[in-house]
C-alpha positions in Angstrom: 189.2 -28.4 28.2 188.9 -31.2 25.8 189.2 -33.8 28.4 186.7 -32.3 30.6 184.1 -31.9 27.7 184.7 -35.5 26.9 183.7 -36.8 30.6 180.6 -34.7 30.8 178.4 -37.1 28.6 179.7 -40.1 30.7 178.7 -38.2 34.0 175.4 -37.2 32.7 174.6 -40.8 31.6 175.5 -42.0 35.2 173.4 -39.4 36.7 170.7 -40.5 34.4 170.8 -44.2 35.4 170.9 -43.3 39.0 168.0 -41.2 38.9 166.0 -44.0 36.9 167.0 -46.4 39.5 165.7 -43.9 42.1 162.4 -43.5 40.3 161.8 -47.3 39.8 162.2 -48.0 43.6 158.9 -46.7 44.6 157.2 -48.6 41.9 158.8 -51.8 43.0 158.0 -51.0 46.6 154.3 -50.4 45.7 154.0 -53.7 44.1 155.3 -55.6 47.2 152.3 -56.6 49.5 152.1 -55.0 52.9 152.0 -57.4 55.9 148.4 -56.5 56.4 147.7 -57.3 52.8 149.3 -60.6 53.2 147.2 -61.5 56.2 144.1 -60.5 54.4 145.2 -62.9 51.5 145.8 -65.6 53.9 142.5 -65.2 55.4 140.8 -65.2 52.2 142.4 -68.4 51.2 141.4 -70.1 54.5 137.9 -68.9 54.1 137.9 -70.4 50.3 139.3 -73.6 51.8 136.5 -73.9 54.4 134.0 -73.2 52.1 135.1 -75.8 49.4 135.2 -78.2 52.3 131.7 -77.4 53.4 130.5 -77.8 49.8 132.0 -81.1 49.5 130.3 -82.2 52.8 126.9 -80.8 51.6 127.2 -82.8 48.4 128.0 -86.1 50.3 125.0 -85.4 52.5 122.9 -84.6 49.3 123.8 -88.1 47.9 122.9 -89.6 51.2 119.8 -87.8 51.8 117.5 -89.4 49.3 117.9 -92.7 51.0 117.5 -91.2 54.4 114.4 -89.3 53.3 113.0 -92.4 51.6 113.4 -94.4 54.7 112.1 -91.7 56.9 109.0 -91.2 54.7 108.5 -95.0 54.7 108.5 -95.1 58.6 106.2 -92.3 58.6 103.8 -93.8 56.2 103.8 -97.2 58.2 103.2 -95.1 61.4 100.2 -93.2 59.9 98.6 -96.2 58.4 99.0 -98.0 61.7 97.5 -95.1 63.5 94.5 -94.6 61.0 94.0 -98.3 60.1 90.6 -99.6 61.7 91.0 -101.4 64.8 88.7 -104.0 63.3 88.1 -107.2 65.3 86.1 -110.3 64.5 83.7 -112.5 66.5 85.3 -115.8 66.2 81.9 -117.9 66.1 79.9 -115.3 63.7 82.5 -113.7 61.8 81.3 -110.3 63.0 83.7 -107.3 63.2 83.7 -104.8 66.0 86.3 -102.4 67.1 88.9 -102.9 69.9 88.8 -99.1 70.2 85.4 -97.2 69.6 86.9 -94.8 67.0 88.3 -95.8 63.5 87.3 -95.8 60.1 85.7 -99.2 59.4 85.8 -100.3 63.0 82.5 -101.9 64.4 80.1 -104.3 63.0 79.2 -104.7 59.3 76.2 -102.7 57.9 73.8 -105.0 56.1 72.7 -104.0 52.6 69.3 -102.6 52.4 67.9 -102.6 48.9 64.9 -100.4 49.8 65.5 -96.7 49.0 62.2 -95.1 49.8 58.9 -95.6 51.8 60.7 -96.4 55.0 60.8 -94.9 58.3 63.9 -94.8 60.6 63.1 -97.8 62.9 62.6 -100.6 60.1 65.6 -99.2 58.2 67.8 -99.5 61.3 66.6 -103.2 62.0 67.2 -104.2 58.4 70.7 -102.5 58.4 71.9 -103.8 61.7 69.9 -107.1 62.4 69.0 -105.6 65.8 65.8 -106.8 67.5 64.6 -103.7 69.5 60.9 -102.8 69.6 59.1 -99.6 70.0 59.2 -96.2 68.2 62.7 -94.6 67.9 62.3 -92.6 71.1 62.0 -95.8 73.2 65.0 -97.8 71.5 67.5 -96.6 74.1 65.5 -97.8 76.9 64.2 -101.0 75.2 67.8 -101.8 74.4 68.6 -101.9 78.2 69.7 -105.3 79.4 69.9 -106.7 75.9 72.5 -104.4 74.0 75.4 -102.6 75.2 75.1 -98.8 75.1 77.5 -95.9 75.4 78.6 -92.5 74.3 81.3 -93.4 71.8 80.5 -93.7 68.0 81.1 -97.0 66.5 80.4 -98.3 63.1 77.2 -100.5 63.0 75.9 -98.9 66.1 72.5 -96.9 66.4 72.6 -93.2 67.3 69.3 -92.8 69.3 67.6 -89.4 69.2 65.1 -88.3 72.0 61.7 -87.1 71.2 61.6 -83.2 70.5 59.1 -80.7 69.5 59.5 -81.3 65.7 60.3 -85.1 66.1 57.8 -86.4 68.8 58.6 -90.1 68.0 62.4 -89.6 68.2 64.6 -90.8 65.6 67.5 -93.7 65.1 70.3 -93.6 62.6 73.0 -96.3 61.9 76.6 -95.2 62.0 78.5 -96.1 58.8 81.8 -94.3 59.4 83.6 -92.6 62.2 85.6 -89.8 60.9 86.8 -88.3 64.2 85.9 -87.8 67.9 83.2 -85.2 66.8 82.3 -86.3 63.3 80.5 -89.2 62.0 78.5 -90.5 58.9 75.2 -92.1 59.2 72.6 -94.0 57.2 69.2 -93.4 58.0 65.7 -93.0 56.4 62.8 -90.6 56.7 64.6 -87.5 57.6 63.3 -84.7 55.4 65.4 -81.7 54.0 65.8 -79.7 50.8 65.4 -82.0 47.9 64.7 -85.1 50.1 61.3 -86.6 50.4 60.0 -88.3 53.6 60.7 -92.0 53.7 63.9 -91.6 51.6 66.9 -93.5 52.6 70.0 -91.3 52.7 73.6 -92.7 53.2 76.8 -91.1 54.3 75.0 -88.0 56.1 77.4 -86.0 58.3 76.8 -85.7 62.0 78.7 -83.4 64.3 78.9 -83.8 68.1 78.3 -80.2 69.6 78.1 -81.5 73.2 80.1 -79.9 75.9 81.7 -83.2 77.1 82.1 -84.8 73.8 79.6 -87.5 74.9 77.3 -87.0 71.8 74.2 -86.0 73.8 73.9 -82.9 71.5 74.4 -83.2 67.7 73.8 -81.3 64.5 72.8 -83.2 61.2 73.7 -82.3 57.7 70.9 -80.5 55.9 69.8 -82.0 52.6 72.6 -83.0 50.2 74.9 -80.2 51.4 77.5 -81.5 54.0 78.8 -78.1 54.8 75.4 -77.0 56.1 73.9 -78.2 59.4 70.6 -77.8 61.1 69.5 -77.2 64.6 70.9 -79.0 67.7 69.2 -82.2 68.4 69.4 -84.1 71.7 70.4 -87.9 71.8 70.8 -90.5 74.4 73.8 -92.2 72.9 74.9 -95.2 70.9 73.3 -98.7 70.9 75.9 -101.3 70.0 75.2 -104.4 68.1 76.3 -106.8 70.8 74.9 -108.1 74.2 75.6 -106.4 77.5 78.4 -108.0 79.8 79.3 -110.8 77.2 82.9 -111.7 75.7 83.9 -111.1 72.1 86.9 -112.1 70.2 89.3 -109.6 68.7 91.6 -110.7 65.8 95.2 -110.9 66.6 97.7 -113.0 64.4 98.3 -115.8 64.5 95.4 -116.6 66.7 92.7 -114.7 68.6 92.5 -112.8 71.9 89.3 -113.2 73.9 87.6 -109.9 74.9 84.0 -110.4 74.4 81.3 -112.9 73.4 79.6 -113.2 69.9 76.3 -111.4 69.4 73.4 -113.8 68.9 71.3 -111.4 67.1 72.9 -111.1 63.7 73.2 -114.3 61.8 73.3 -112.4 58.6 76.5 -110.9 59.8 78.1 -114.4 59.7 77.6 -114.5 56.0 78.6 -110.9 55.2 81.8 -111.0 57.5 82.8 -114.2 55.7 82.5 -112.6 52.4 84.6 -109.6 53.7 87.2 -111.8 55.1 87.1 -113.9 51.8 86.3 -117.2 53.8 
């Protein structure tokens, strides 16, 4: 009996140890990742690696982009400046500029300074501003210019827009094109065109005119009302533009380092030689 009693604590201890081991196995098994979990972890690590590589590439591109953007912007500025720059050309003998293309800000012949600001009708103002020698009322300028001056339906700086006679304008009207803003918008300088706050005989400069003709041939226009360049009056009929150069003659267009002959010099504007010389710094 005594020996049996002595072995009971040892057996109990051994059974307790085996029970503890059995209880610990599920916990150990629970902490071991399953194959699915391992695959998921591997996928996450691969994704993280790809994201890090992509971030590094983006960072490298970010360092290169400012230079590329600057170069691209520089090229765009050059392209736009070449596109919008006036196609100004020069008559070699008189130094008069005219456009190789009809449109373009600054293209065409220079407009002579007119110091008189009031008391002028449209015809004498147009003669003073262009040096053109055309006789008759404004309504006759288009016809009287035939054979002496070139005419057309494209605006050009320094040309004269000839209005037809109408009910409210029986003697017609002429205005000098001072700026070509687009295929259907120009600025004109003219005199004796009334409006809100404008006296008859006053010289107005930079007046906006819109072409509203169906074919964009400037035979129907609307003129800015008063000093408000967002308000326009009724539609007026016009003949077109009288250019400050003779019909069928040859002129010179500027082309570095020399000149390309395209048309002859106008003999009607001796004052343009001095003005153009000043413009070119000669």
